[in-house]
N, C-alpha and C positions, 0 to 999 in steps of 0.2 A: 504494500500500500504506500503510495506516494504522499508526502506531506505537502500542504499548500505553502505558498510564500509566507503567509501570516503565521502559520504554525512554526515554520523554520525560524522566522525572525523572533517570535516569542521565546523560543528556546535559546537563541543567541542572546536576547535581552536579559534573560534570567542569569546567564553566565556573566554578562557584562556588569550587571548590578552587583553581583557578588564580588567582582574584581575591583570595582571603583567606588562602591558605596552609594547610598541613596541620593545624596545631594547632587553629586556629579552626574549620576544617572538621570535624575529628573531634569536637570538643567540641559544636558546635551542629547539625551535620547528620549525624553518624555513625549515629544511631539512627532517622533519618527514613526513610519509605517512601511510595511512591505508593499511593494507594487507588483513585482512579478518574480517568478523563479523559472528559469529556463536553462537547460544544459549546465546545471550546477552553478549558475550565476544568479545571485539574489540581487534584485534592484530595490533600493530603499529610498523613500522620499523623506527629506528633512526640510526644515523651515526655509532655508535660503542657502546661497553659496557660502556665506560666512560659516554656517554650521557645517556644511559639507567639508570645507577646507580645514576647520578646526578638528573635526572628527578624524579625518585622514591623518593630520599632523600629530595629534595627541593620543588617539585611541585605536589606530589601525591595528597594532599588534594584538590588542584585546579582542577587537572585532574579528580578526582573522583566525584566532584560535578556534 
């Protein structure tokens, strides 16, 4: 059974929150949502380009785990 994009993102978010704590999690990931999952590539929507750049620069290793 395949997982939906939302299911995959929720699992990732659970891991991220444990890694970075609630405050950072709510600030940077609270408004994010999964858009699609295709060929093992998860597309996530964030508030704006600033959030995207910040997440890549500061949290990519945690997200990629």
